[in-house]
N, C-alpha and C positions, 0 to 999 in steps of 0.2 A: 504494500500500500504506500502511496506517495501522498504527502500532505505539504502544501505550499501556502504560505500566508502572504498576501499582497495587500498591504494597508489593512482595512477592516474586513477583507474578504478572505475566506479560507477555501482552498480548492483541494478536494480529496479525490484521488483517482488511482488507477492501477490496482483495483480491488479484485482479487481472483474469485472469491465467493463471500457471501454475507449470510452466514448460517448461524444457528444457535451456538455452535462451537466457536465461532469467531466473534460473537456479539460483544462480549466483555472487552476483548482486546481492541476491537474497532471503536467502541464507545470511549474507552480510556484514552486511546491515541488521539482521537479527534478533539475531545474535551481538553486534553493537555495542550493542544496546539491553538486553541481558541484565543484570539486577542481579548483584551480586557473588555472592550465594547465592540463586539462583532456586528458587522452590518449585513453580511451575507455568507452563507455556506453553500458551495456548489459541490455536490456529490455525483461524480461521473461514474456511472455503472456500465459504460461501454465495454469494459473488459471483464465484467462480472458474469461468470457462468451460472451461478446459482444464488438465489435469494429465497430464504424461508421465513416463517413467522418470527423466529428468533432474530434474524437479521433485520426484519421490519421493525421489531421491538427496539432494537438498538438505534435505528434511524429515528424513531419516535422519541426515544430517551435523549438522544443528542439534540433534537429539535427543542424539546421541553426544557432541557437544562440551558441551552443557548438563549432561549427566550427569557430566562430568569435574569440574564445579564443585559439583554436588550429586547424588550417586548415587541419591537418592530422589525426584528431580524427576518430576513428571507432565507429559507432553507430550500434549495432546489435540487431535485433529482434529475440528472441528465442522462439521456441515452440508455434507458433500461431495455433489456431484451423483452420480447413479447410475453414470456412467462412472468417476468417481474412486473410488467405493466398490468397484466391480468390480476396478479396478487394485490397490487395497489388498488385496483378498481374494486375487486371483490370485498376487500376489507375497508373500503372507503378512505384509505390512507391518501388517495389522490386529492382529497379535500384538505389535507394537512400540508402537502408538498406540491408545488408546481412540478409536474412531471413533463420534461421537455426533451426534445431532440435538438441537438446543436450541429 
């Protein structure tokens, strides 16, 4: 996983999978890299082969904890595979995150 901070924006990419087994490590790494007053988090899932409910829970946890630092933060999920988009839609998580293709 690659995490790059540019000003108030955090870019997370090169995620192989986002599953229950990876959830704690993902959440810990992203939260540790958050700036004091984050404006935006971009999570690029273009290289992510698998997302399950545990991974989705980690995304939601990151969003909720980041919103405690800045209630107007935007957390975007970029380029998810079809299966991941389906999971976001079925769980209505797409109402929490803008799910976009770039």
